[in-house]
KOLDREN-963953 format. One record per residue (C-alpha): residue in one letter; x, y, z. Coordinates in nm, 3 decimals. Example, Ala and Ser with C-alpha at 12.3 -4.5 7.8 and 13.67 -1.06 7.14 Angstrom:
BEGIN
<"A" <1.230 -0.450 0.780>>,
<"S" <1.367 -0.106 0.714>>,
REM end
This chain:
BEGIN
<"M" <0.126 -5.382 6.273>>,
<"N" <0.160 -5.720 6.443>>,
<"P" <0.329 -5.944 6.182>>,
<"M" <0.108 -6.234 6.298>>,
<"V" <-0.210 -6.042 6.207>>,
<"N" <-0.317 -6.083 5.845>>,
<"Q" <-0.407 -5.758 5.672>>,
<"V" <-0.627 -5.755 5.363>>,
<"C" <-0.632 -5.470 5.112>>,
<"T" <-0.939 -5.249 5.138>>,
<"R" <-0.964 -5.214 4.758>>,
<"C" <-0.876 -5.563 4.631>>,
<"V" <-0.824 -5.890 4.822>>,
<"M" <-0.446 -5.918 4.830>>,
<"D" <-0.318 -5.978 5.180>>,
<"S" <-0.010 -6.015 5.398>>,
<"S" <0.062 -6.363 5.263>>,
<"A" <0.250 -6.172 4.991>>,
<"Q" <0.570 -6.095 5.180>>,
<"E" <0.660 -5.775 4.995>>,
<"I" <0.314 -5.618 5.022>>,
<"T" <0.274 -5.274 5.178>>,
<"F" <-0.036 -5.073 5.264>>,
<"D" <-0.102 -4.701 5.259>>,
<"S" <-0.289 -4.510 5.531>>,
<"A" <-0.623 -4.610 5.373>>,
<"G" <-0.529 -4.978 5.376>>,
<"I" <-0.483 -4.996 4.999>>,
<"C" <-0.209 -5.235 4.895>>,
<"S" <0.097 -5.184 4.678>>,
<"F" <-0.008 -5.460 4.436>>,
<"C" <-0.330 -5.303 4.313>>,
<"T" <-0.171 -4.957 4.322>>,
<"R" <0.107 -5.070 4.086>>,
<"F" <-0.142 -5.260 3.873>>,
<"L" <-0.348 -4.946 3.817>>,
<"K" <-0.037 -4.742 3.746>>,
<"N" <0.108 -4.987 3.494>>,
<"S" <-0.208 -5.118 3.329>>,
<"S" <-0.456 -4.828 3.326>>,
<"Q" <-0.399 -4.778 2.954>>,
<"Y" <-0.543 -5.127 2.899>>,
<"I" <-0.812 -5.125 3.168>>,
<"F" <-0.942 -4.788 3.049>>,
<"A" <-0.838 -4.826 2.687>>,
<"D" <-0.927 -4.568 2.424>>,
<"A" <-1.155 -4.773 2.198>>,
<"D" <-1.055 -4.595 1.876>>,
<"L" <-0.683 -4.626 1.947>>,
<"Q" <-0.724 -4.990 2.045>>,
<"Q" <-0.914 -5.064 1.726>>,
<"A" <-0.653 -4.888 1.514>>,
<"R" <-0.370 -5.087 1.672>>,
<"L" <-0.560 -5.411 1.619>>,
<"A" <-0.628 -5.331 1.255>>,
<"E" <-0.262 -5.245 1.200>>,
<"L" <-0.149 -5.574 1.354>>,
<"V" <-0.395 -5.780 1.149>>,
<"V" <-0.269 -5.618 0.828>>,
<"K" <0.092 -5.699 0.925>>,
<"I" <0.011 -6.060 1.008>>,
<"K" <-0.180 -6.114 0.684>>,
<"R" <0.091 -5.948 0.477>>,
<"R" <0.370 -6.151 0.639>>,
<"G" <0.172 -6.473 0.602>>,
<"R" <0.075 -6.423 0.239>>,
<"R" <0.099 -6.742 0.030>>,
<"K" <0.147 -6.951 0.345>>,
<"R" <-0.096 -7.203 0.485>>,
<"Y" <-0.096 -7.028 0.823>>,
<"D" <-0.014 -6.672 0.921>>,
<"C" <0.013 -6.711 1.300>>,
<"V" <0.036 -6.962 1.584>>,
<"I" <-0.200 -6.966 1.881>>,
<"G" <-0.123 -7.182 2.182>>,
<"V" <-0.445 -7.327 2.323>>,
<"S" <-0.485 -7.483 2.666>>,
<"G" <-0.863 -7.513 2.676>>,
<"G" <-0.888 -7.208 2.903>>,
<"V" <-1.104 -6.904 2.834>>,
<"D" <-0.825 -6.663 2.737>>,
<"S" <-0.653 -6.873 2.470>>,
<"S" <-0.988 -6.998 2.340>>,
<"W" <-1.111 -6.641 2.294>>,
<"V" <-0.792 -6.545 2.111>>,
<"L" <-0.855 -6.828 1.864>>,
<"V" <-1.217 -6.722 1.809>>,
<"K" <-1.134 -6.355 1.754>>,
<"A" <-0.838 -6.433 1.527>>,
<"V" <-1.058 -6.638 1.296>>,
<"Q" <-1.330 -6.372 1.301>>,
<"L" <-1.070 -6.117 1.192>>,
<"G" <-0.978 -6.330 0.891>>,
<"L" <-0.649 -6.469 1.022>>,
<"R" <-0.536 -6.824 0.946>>,
<"P" <-0.397 -6.960 1.274>>,
<"L" <-0.247 -7.294 1.354>>,
<"A" <-0.369 -7.394 1.699>>,
<"V" <-0.093 -7.555 1.907>>,
<"H" <-0.159 -7.755 2.220>>,
<"M" <0.094 -7.914 2.454>>,
<"D" <-0.020 -8.230 2.631>>,
<"N" <0.190 -8.301 2.940>>,
<"G" <-0.019 -8.595 3.053>>,
<"W" <-0.244 -8.398 3.289>>,
<"N" <-0.519 -8.280 3.053>>,
<"S" <-0.870 -8.304 3.192>>,
<"E" <-1.131 -8.464 2.969>>,
<"L" <-1.324 -8.138 2.985>>,
<"A" <-1.027 -7.942 2.847>>,
<"Q" <-0.978 -8.189 2.563>>,
<"N" <-1.346 -8.163 2.471>>,
<"N" <-1.338 -7.783 2.483>>,
<"I" <-1.039 -7.771 2.247>>,
<"A" <-1.187 -8.029 2.010>>,
<"N" <-1.523 -7.848 1.989>>,
<"L" <-1.354 -7.515 1.930>>,
<"V" <-1.116 -7.614 1.650>>,
<"R" <-1.385 -7.822 1.479>>,
<"S" <-1.638 -7.538 1.487>>,
<"L" <-1.384 -7.282 1.365>>,
<"G" <-1.232 -7.509 1.100>>,
<"V" <-0.884 -7.458 1.244>>,
<"D" <-0.598 -7.708 1.225>>,
<"L" <-0.465 -7.832 1.559>>,
<"Q" <-0.109 -7.947 1.625>>,
<"T" <-0.069 -8.133 1.955>>,
<"H" <0.275 -8.188 2.104>>,
<"V" <0.269 -8.481 2.347>>,
<"I" <0.539 -8.472 2.613>>,
<"N" <0.717 -8.799 2.692>>,
<"W" <0.542 -8.894 3.017>>,
<"T" <0.827 -9.095 3.169>>,
<"E" <1.068 -8.804 3.127>>,
<"Y" <0.814 -8.547 3.244>>,
<"K" <0.721 -8.752 3.549>>,
<"G" <1.090 -8.772 3.641>>,
<"L" <1.124 -8.395 3.608>>,
<"M" <0.817 -8.338 3.824>>,
<"Q" <0.957 -8.572 4.089>>,
<"A" <1.285 -8.381 4.082>>,
<"F" <1.097 -8.054 4.145>>,
<"F" <0.902 -8.212 4.432>>,
<"D" <1.224 -8.346 4.582>>,
<"A" <1.381 -7.999 4.553>>,
<"D" <1.083 -7.851 4.746>>,
<"V" <1.066 -7.545 4.518>>,
<"I" <0.735 -7.367 4.476>>,
<"D" <0.698 -7.338 4.100>>,
<"V" <0.645 -7.694 3.980>>,
<"E" <0.444 -7.541 3.694>>,
<"L" <0.768 -7.392 3.561>>,
<"L" <0.803 -7.723 3.375>>,
<"Y" <0.476 -7.688 3.185>>,
<"D" <0.504 -7.315 3.122>>,
<"N" <0.861 -7.332 2.994>>,
<"A" <0.791 -7.629 2.767>>,
<"M" <0.477 -7.459 2.633>>,
<"L" <0.680 -7.152 2.538>>,
<"A" <0.945 -7.365 2.369>>,
<"V" <0.686 -7.567 2.174>>,
<"N" <0.514 -7.255 2.045>>,
<"Y" <0.838 -7.087 1.935>>,
<"R" <0.958 -7.403 1.761>>,
<"Q" <0.626 -7.459 1.587>>,
<"A" <0.616 -7.099 1.463>>,
<"A" <0.969 -7.136 1.323>>,
<"K" <0.886 -7.471 1.166>>,
<"I" <0.592 -7.337 0.963>>,
<"G" <0.763 -7.005 0.890>>,
<"V" <0.531 -6.762 1.067>>,
<"R" <0.645 -6.464 1.270>>,
<"Y" <0.350 -6.405 1.502>>,
<"M" <0.235 -6.598 1.809>>,
<"L" <-0.090 -6.468 1.953>>,
<"S" <-0.115 -6.517 2.328>>,
<"G" <-0.408 -6.517 2.567>>,
<"A" <-0.194 -6.337 2.825>>,
<"N" <-0.335 -5.990 2.889>>,
<"Q" <-0.313 -5.694 3.122>>,
<"V" <-0.682 -5.654 3.206>>,
<"T" <-0.732 -5.995 3.370>>,
<"E" <-0.368 -6.095 3.436>>,
<"G" <-0.177 -5.771 3.474>>,
<"M" <-0.136 -5.770 3.852>>,
<"E" <0.212 -5.893 3.933>>,
<"M" <0.256 -6.225 4.109>>,
<"P" <0.433 -6.198 4.447>>,
<"K" <0.799 -6.281 4.390>>,
<"A" <0.799 -6.580 4.623>>,
<"W" <0.492 -6.736 4.459>>,
<"A" <0.643 -6.824 4.119>>,
<"W" <0.966 -6.828 3.921>>,
<"N" <1.095 -6.691 3.592>>,
<"K" <0.934 -6.901 3.319>>,
<"F" <1.242 -6.877 3.094>>,
<"D" <1.483 -7.018 3.352>>,
<"R" <1.599 -7.325 3.162>>,
<"R" <1.910 -7.354 3.377>>,
<"N" <1.697 -7.387 3.689>>,
<"I" <1.508 -7.677 3.532>>,
<"R" <1.830 -7.851 3.424>>,
<"S" <1.996 -7.800 3.762>>,
<"I" <1.703 -7.948 3.953>>,
<"A" <1.681 -8.235 3.704>>,
<"R" <2.050 -8.318 3.755>>,
<"R" <1.995 -8.357 4.131>>,
<"N" <1.777 -8.659 4.051>>,
<"R" <1.995 -8.774 3.759>>,
<"I" <1.715 -8.700 3.513>>,
<"R" <1.834 -8.655 3.153>>,
<"M" <1.638 -8.403 2.948>>,
<"V" <1.634 -8.587 2.616>>,
<"T" <1.303 -8.495 2.454>>,
<"F" <1.171 -8.229 2.692>>,
<"P" <1.131 -7.898 2.503>>,
<"S" <1.282 -7.608 2.697>>,
<"I" <1.387 -7.249 2.644>>,
<"G" <1.617 -7.011 2.829>>,
<"I" <1.684 -6.638 2.817>>,
<"V" <1.928 -6.675 2.527>>,
<"G" <1.673 -6.883 2.338>>,
<"K" <1.407 -6.619 2.395>>,
<"L" <1.641 -6.353 2.256>>,
<"W" <1.729 -6.576 1.960>>,
<"W" <1.372 -6.654 1.860>>,
<"G" <1.247 -6.302 1.926>>,
<"H" <1.528 -6.077 1.803>>,
<"V" <1.725 -6.288 1.555>>,
<"I" <1.454 -6.505 1.399>>,
<"G" <1.199 -6.230 1.451>>,
<"I" <0.911 -6.425 1.602>>,
<"Q" <0.685 -6.186 1.793>>,
<"W" <0.494 -6.293 2.102>>,
<"V" <0.180 -6.075 2.093>>,
<"W" <-0.051 -6.009 2.389>>,
<"F" <-0.345 -6.019 2.151>>,
<"L" <-0.623 -5.960 2.403>>,
<"D" <-0.469 -5.624 2.498>>,
<"L" <-0.583 -5.503 2.155>>,
<"L" <-0.945 -5.605 2.217>>,
<"P" <-1.215 -5.499 2.461>>,
<"F" <-1.190 -5.810 2.677>>,
<"N" <-1.425 -5.913 2.956>>,
<"K" <-1.354 -6.266 3.078>>,
<"F" <-1.713 -6.339 3.178>>,
<"D" <-1.861 -6.207 2.854>>,
<"A" <-1.609 -6.417 2.658>>,
<"M" <-1.699 -6.724 2.862>>,
<"S" <-2.069 -6.672 2.795>>,
<"A" <-2.005 -6.640 2.421>>,
<"L" <-1.790 -6.954 2.419>>,
<"Q" <-2.060 -7.147 2.602>>,
<"R" <-2.334 -7.021 2.370>>,
<"D" <-2.155 -7.060 2.038>>,
<"F" <-1.910 -7.347 2.089>>,
<"G" <-2.052 -7.568 2.364>>,
<"Y" <-1.770 -7.458 2.596>>,
<"K" <-1.779 -7.593 2.952>>,
<"P" <-1.626 -7.363 3.216>>,
<"Y" <-1.384 -7.452 3.497>>,
<"P" <-1.429 -7.345 3.860>>,
<"Y" <-1.107 -7.136 3.874>>,
<"K" <-0.837 -6.998 3.647>>,
<"H" <-0.605 -7.262 3.491>>,
<"Y" <-0.814 -7.554 3.620>>,
<"E" <-0.827 -7.709 3.273>>,
<"S" <-0.527 -7.919 3.387>>,
<"I" <-0.582 -8.182 3.657>>,
<"F" <-0.238 -8.120 3.802>>,
<"T" <-0.270 -7.741 3.791>>,
<"R" <-0.594 -7.745 3.986>>,
<"F" <-0.443 -7.987 4.242>>,
<"Y" <-0.129 -7.776 4.260>>,
<"Q" <-0.310 -7.442 4.294>>,
<"G" <-0.601 -7.573 4.496>>,
<"F" <-0.414 -7.797 4.740>>,
<"I" <-0.034 -7.805 4.720>>,
<"L" <0.023 -7.429 4.716>>,
<"P" <-0.201 -7.343 5.013>>,
<"T" <-0.104 -7.654 5.213>>,
<"K" <0.275 -7.657 5.169>>,
<"F" <0.353 -7.295 5.077>>,
<"G" <0.068 -7.094 5.231>>,
<"V" <-0.019 -6.945 4.892>>,
<"D" <-0.365 -6.889 4.748>>,
<"K" <-0.332 -6.768 4.388>>,
<"R" <-0.701 -6.688 4.379>>,
<"R" <-0.610 -6.366 4.561>>,
<"V" <-0.409 -6.240 4.264>>,
<"H" <-0.658 -6.366 4.007>>,
<"F" <-0.961 -6.220 4.184>>,
<"S" <-0.785 -5.895 4.275>>,
<"T" <-0.698 -5.835 3.910>>,
<"L" <-1.063 -5.878 3.812>>,
<"V" <-1.176 -5.650 4.096>>,
<"I" <-0.948 -5.365 3.994>>,
<"S" <-1.035 -5.405 3.624>>,
<"G" <-1.405 -5.383 3.711>>,
<"Q" <-1.499 -5.739 3.613>>,
<"M" <-1.577 -5.857 3.968>>,
<"T" <-1.684 -5.679 4.284>>,
<"R" <-1.472 -5.700 4.596>>,
<"D" <-1.762 -5.868 4.778>>,
<"Q" <-1.777 -6.133 4.506>>,
<"A" <-1.403 -6.188 4.542>>,
<"I" <-1.431 -6.225 4.920>>,
<"E" <-1.712 -6.474 4.876>>,
<"G" <-1.508 -6.662 4.614>>,
<"L" <-1.222 -6.700 4.861>>,
<"R" <-1.435 -6.878 5.120>>,
<"G" <-1.349 -7.241 5.172>>,
<"I" <-1.110 -7.456 4.972>>,
<"A" <-1.013 -7.377 4.613>>,
<"Y" <-1.215 -7.672 4.486>>,
<"P" <-1.580 -7.719 4.389>>,
<"S" <-1.611 -7.970 4.675>>,
<"A" <-1.411 -8.173 4.925>>,
<"D" <-1.503 -8.486 4.728>>,
<"A" <-1.354 -8.338 4.409>>,
<"L" <-1.033 -8.264 4.598>>,
<"E" <-1.012 -8.621 4.728>>,
<"E" <-1.064 -8.755 4.375>>,
<"D" <-0.779 -8.541 4.240>>,
<"K" <-0.557 -8.633 4.534>>,
<"A" <-0.606 -9.004 4.464>>,
<"Y" <-0.548 -8.950 4.091>>,
<"F" <-0.231 -8.751 4.156>>,
<"M" <-0.084 -9.013 4.390>>,
<"K" <-0.164 -9.298 4.150>>,
<"K" <-0.020 -9.118 3.848>>,
<"M" <0.297 -9.014 4.032>>,
<"G" <0.334 -9.350 4.209>>,
<"W" <0.310 -9.189 4.553>>,
<"S" <0.173 -9.332 4.874>>,
<"Q" <-0.012 -9.124 5.134>>,
<"A" <0.311 -9.126 5.336>>,
<"D" <0.501 -8.981 5.036>>,
<"L" <0.248 -8.699 5.003>>,
<"S" <0.252 -8.626 5.377>>,
<"N" <0.633 -8.624 5.381>>,
<"Y" <0.645 -8.383 5.088>>,
<"L" <0.389 -8.148 5.240>>,
<"G" <0.569 -8.151 5.574>>,
<"R" <0.913 -8.056 5.444>>,
<"P" <1.016 -7.687 5.443>>,
<"A" <1.007 -7.502 5.112>>,
<"Q" <1.334 -7.422 4.937>>,
<"P" <1.400 -7.120 4.710>>,
<"H" <1.460 -7.175 4.340>>,
<"C" <1.780 -6.970 4.365>>,
<"K" <1.929 -7.243 4.585>>,
<"Y" <1.984 -7.427 4.258>>,
<"G" <2.140 -7.313 3.931>>,
<"S" <1.958 -7.023 3.771>>,
<"E" <1.962 -6.773 3.486>>,
<"R" <1.837 -6.502 3.720>>,
<"R" <2.143 -6.278 3.694>>,
<"L" <2.143 -6.299 3.315>>,
<"F" <1.772 -6.221 3.305>>,
<"D" <1.817 -5.921 3.536>>,
<"L" <2.100 -5.793 3.313>>,
<"V" <1.893 -5.832 2.996>>,
<"W" <1.601 -5.657 3.165>>,
<"Q" <1.821 -5.364 3.272>>,
<"I" <1.957 -5.325 2.919>>,
<"R" <1.604 -5.342 2.775>>,
<"N" <1.476 -5.077 3.015>>,
<"Y" <1.775 -4.855 2.943>>,
<"F" <1.717 -4.855 2.568>>,
<"R" <1.343 -4.806 2.617>>,
<"G" <1.419 -4.500 2.827>>,
<"V" <1.655 -4.365 2.561>>,
<"A" <1.394 -4.419 2.291>>,
<"Q" <1.120 -4.246 2.493>>,
<"S" <1.338 -3.947 2.574>>,
<"S" <1.454 -3.890 2.216>>,
REM end
């Protein structure tokens, strides 16, 4: 095939913009093939087995949280997935503490969605506000480094905040909105970076002489410490439920006055500008392809709907994009020339800077080895 010709999967909508993609003789891509292989047990879950596993988990959480004010932590962003976790946890009789991390980019809509939800459910909310001056400096360092995953900052800090909050209140379960059915398709390797790579963050920060004083962060060793020494479990809660994103959104709108966003993760002003403009403009990446493809293969969206959803820019309108662009430049202190210069520079790989990648790969190999031993015994 001519490398200049873009090929689109005949089953999902992943395409040749993912460098490692391959296609079989029917034009079906390696991404949706692996997704079906690895996640079929969740997409086509046995309802009775799923219910039994959920009931077992709920009993464990309640037993471990007995005589405590809370029995679990749930990180909430204002998005559908985390919001639905909070709703279902309360309905199952759990006593969660909702934890939100504010990095200075919250949309008013997201704040209202979170406020309505916790008020209606009678749940306590703990908000961790990131020091904006420090965070802005870290963001600038990532822009200056020309790496793709600027959202590594938010995602890593969010993980650290949730682990620390769980330890602080003495609970051992964190219920996550991450799930296989709507998020199980792997992200192309060049489109993101390991979310536990604390060393990568620190290395990029040092290039701009940014001191990480208050910024919460976590590395591979920290993940092992919190998970295996302290015993805090990160649970993909929605994998234990029959979960349809659109049904959940409808229920949230009906029962909690929830207002939806145009695309996944657009509850953050920066995230929607990053995914809707920076990624496609500077890096040639459209994350909607992964998000939509996952929903297509899990039966929650038709391929035709996904193709239609990919038409045009990843924004409700060109005017909305211009509003976010102006807001971004003002908040970051950029001129139009600064933005144009950034967009025009070539991308640089994260591994150009310090990284925990080798340590992560080693830990992953050891984990897979012991899993294989356990399964064979």
